[in-house]
C-alpha positions as CSV (number, residue, x, y, z in Angstrom):
1,X,82.3,37.2,58.4
2,X,85.3,34.9,58.3
3,X,85.1,31.4,59.8
4,X,88.1,29.3,61.1
5,X,87.9,25.8,62.5
6,X,90.3,24.7,65.2
7,X,91.7,22.1,62.7
8,X,92.6,24.9,60.3
9,X,94.1,27.1,63.1
10,X,96.3,24.2,64.3
11,X,97.8,24.0,60.8
12,X,99.0,27.6,60.7
13,X,102.6,28.7,61.3
14,X,103.2,28.7,65.1
15,X,104.1,32.4,65.3
16,X,101.1,33.4,63.2
17,X,98.9,31.1,65.3
18,X,100.2,32.5,68.6
19,X,99.5,36.1,67.5
20,X,96.0,35.1,66.4
21,X,95.1,33.2,69.6
22,X,96.7,35.7,72.0
23,X,94.8,38.6,70.5
24,X,91.5,36.8,70.1
25,X,90.2,37.6,73.7
26,X,90.7,41.3,73.1
27,X,92.2,44.0,75.3
28,X,93.6,42.8,78.6
29,X,95.1,44.4,81.8
30,X,98.8,44.3,81.7
31,X,101.1,44.9,84.7
32,X,104.5,44.4,86.1
33,X,105.0,41.8,88.8
34,X,107.7,42.5,91.3
35,X,109.3,39.8,93.4
36,X,112.6,39.2,95.2
37,X,114.6,36.0,95.4
38,X,115.7,34.2,98.5
39,X,119.1,36.0,98.3
40,X,117.5,39.4,98.0
41,X,117.8,39.9,94.2
42,X,114.8,41.9,92.7
43,X,112.9,40.4,89.8
44,X,110.4,42.1,87.5
45,X,108.2,40.5,84.8
46,X,105.3,41.6,82.6
47,X,102.0,39.7,82.9
48,X,98.8,40.3,80.9
49,X,96.7,37.6,82.5
50,X,95.8,39.1,85.8
51,X,92.3,38.2,87.1
52,X,90.0,39.8,89.7
53,X,88.8,36.9,91.8
54,X,86.9,38.6,94.6
55,X,86.5,41.7,96.7
56,X,85.6,40.0,100.0
57,X,88.1,38.5,100.7
58,X,90.2,40.6,98.4
59,X,91.8,38.2,96.0
60,X,93.7,38.7,92.7
61,X,95.0,35.9,90.5
62,X,97.4,35.6,87.6
63,X,98.4,32.7,85.3
64,X,102.0,31.6,85.4
65,X,103.3,29.7,82.4
66,X,105.0,26.3,82.9
67,X,107.8,26.6,85.4
68,X,110.5,25.6,82.8
69,X,109.3,28.5,80.6
70,X,108.9,31.2,83.3
71,X,110.5,30.0,86.6
72,X,111.6,33.1,88.4
73,X,108.4,34.9,89.4
74,X,106.6,31.8,90.7
75,X,109.7,30.5,92.5
76,X,110.3,33.8,94.3
77,X,106.6,34.0,95.3
78,X,106.8,30.4,96.7
79,X,109.8,31.3,98.7
80,X,108.9,34.7,100.1
81,X,105.1,34.6,99.9
82,X,105.0,38.2,98.8
83,X,104.8,40.1,95.5
84,X,103.7,43.4,93.9
85,X,101.5,44.2,90.9
86,X,102.2,47.6,89.2
87,X,100.2,49.3,86.5
88,X,102.1,50.5,83.5
89,X,102.0,54.1,82.2
90,X,103.1,55.2,78.7
91,X,106.3,56.8,79.9
92,X,107.8,53.4,80.7
93,X,106.0,51.0,78.4
94,X,109.1,50.1,76.4
95,X,111.0,49.2,79.6
96,X,108.0,47.2,80.8
97,X,108.0,45.2,77.6
98,X,111.7,44.6,77.9
99,X,111.1,42.6,81.1
100,X,109.7,39.9,78.9
101,X,113.2,39.1,77.8
102,X,114.7,35.8,79.2
103,X,117.1,37.2,81.8
104,X,118.9,34.8,84.1
105,X,117.9,34.5,87.7
106,X,120.8,36.6,89.0
107,X,120.0,39.5,86.7
108,X,118.0,42.4,88.1
109,X,115.3,43.5,85.6
110,X,114.9,46.8,87.3
111,X,118.6,47.6,86.6
112,X,118.5,46.1,83.2
113,X,115.5,48.2,82.1
114,X,116.2,51.4,84.0
115,X,113.2,51.2,86.3
116,X,113.4,52.1,89.9
117,X,112.5,50.0,93.0
118,X,110.4,51.2,95.9
119,X,110.1,49.2,99.1
120,X,107.7,49.4,102.0
121,X,109.0,48.6,105.5
122,X,108.4,45.0,106.5
123,X,107.4,44.0,103.0
124,X,110.0,42.1,101.0
125,X,108.8,42.5,97.4
126,X,109.8,45.6,95.3
127,X,107.3,48.0,93.8
128,X,107.9,49.9,90.6
129,X,108.6,53.5,91.7
130,X,107.3,55.0,88.4
131,X,103.9,53.2,88.6
132,X,101.0,55.4,89.6
133,X,98.8,52.4,90.8
134,X,100.4,49.5,92.6
135,X,99.6,47.0,95.3
136,X,101.3,44.4,97.4
137,X,100.1,40.9,97.9
138,X,100.6,37.9,100.2
139,X,100.4,34.5,98.6
140,X,97.2,32.5,99.3
141,X,97.4,29.5,97.0
142,X,99.0,28.2,93.9
143,X,96.6,26.0,91.9
144,X,98.2,23.7,89.2
145,X,96.3,23.6,85.9
146,X,97.2,20.1,84.8
147,X,95.9,20.4,81.2
148,X,98.8,22.7,80.1
149,X,101.1,22.7,83.1
150,X,100.4,26.3,84.0
151,X,99.5,27.7,87.5
152,X,96.8,30.0,88.9
153,X,98.6,32.0,91.5
154,X,96.2,33.6,94.0
155,X,97.1,36.5,96.3
156,X,95.5,38.7,98.9
157,X,96.1,42.4,98.7
158,X,97.8,43.8,101.8
159,X,99.1,47.2,100.6
160,X,97.8,49.8,98.0
161,X,99.8,52.8,96.7
162,X,98.0,55.4,94.5
163,X,99.0,58.7,93.0
164,X,97.0,61.5,94.6
165,X,93.7,62.4,92.9
166,X,92.8,59.1,91.4
167,X,90.1,58.1,93.8
168,X,86.6,59.3,93.1
169,X,84.0,60.1,95.8
170,X,82.4,56.7,95.5
171,X,85.7,54.8,95.8
172,X,86.1,54.3,92.0
173,X,89.8,54.4,91.0
174,X,90.2,56.4,87.8
175,X,92.9,54.3,86.0
176,X,92.3,56.3,82.8
177,X,93.4,59.5,84.7
178,X,96.6,57.6,85.6
179,X,96.9,56.7,81.8
180,X,97.1,53.0,82.7
181,X,97.7,51.1,79.5
182,X,96.2,47.8,78.3
183,X,97.6,45.1,76.0
184,X,96.5,43.1,73.0
185,X,98.2,39.9,72.0
186,X,101.9,39.5,73.1
187,X,103.3,42.8,72.0
188,X,100.6,45.4,71.5
189,X,100.0,48.2,74.0
190,X,97.1,50.6,74.0
191,X,95.8,53.7,75.8
192,X,92.2,53.9,76.9
193,X,89.3,56.3,76.6
194,X,86.3,56.3,79.0
195,X,82.8,55.7,77.5
196,X,80.5,55.7,80.5
197,X,79.8,54.5,84.0
198,X,76.4,53.1,84.8
199,X,74.2,52.7,87.9
200,X,73.8,49.2,89.4
201,X,71.5,47.3,86.9
202,X,68.2,46.0,88.1
203,X,65.5,44.0,86.1
204,X,62.9,46.3,84.6
205,X,64.7,49.5,85.4
206,X,66.2,51.7,82.7
207,X,70.0,51.8,82.9
208,X,71.3,55.3,83.7
209,X,74.7,56.8,83.4
210,X,76.4,58.1,86.5
211,X,79.3,59.7,84.6
């Protein structure tokens, strides 16, 4: 097994180091965040650091980079208090990746990438029409992370949109059936294959598969 000290890692070329560190944690969820500016211009950006915080109350978080590096999404959320998170399917993964380009604030990433908007009545933020699993959120809190000038953005789910046939009898959403993709590092995208679901684990009880 190879060993690397942090001092050695810090001495690497910065692009090599970034690829190494960003892929170290393994596969991650990756989604498109939809927002709208104060003047009504839609914005779309890809994020691979979305976090489940809790189910009661229903809270989802994501990490926003320093404002000077990635200003549009967090500024729009601060202004409108609403945003969407949209799963990515293989049919539009290239368009999703293209949203990572540094477009100006007045450029509409939906138009730039060929993706379509979908709006719910009385909800400002745009959904990705092509996405088979998507949900809308209201801003709860923005928590500054002072160590590296990033932000934990926490939202509460208010709307959920799913393609028909994805919900199993026990409420489990089959994201694999929707062909939701995952990411590795900054530019790798992967399909998934199910291994198993298991019953609730209890001490001293043999774990059994439920599917």
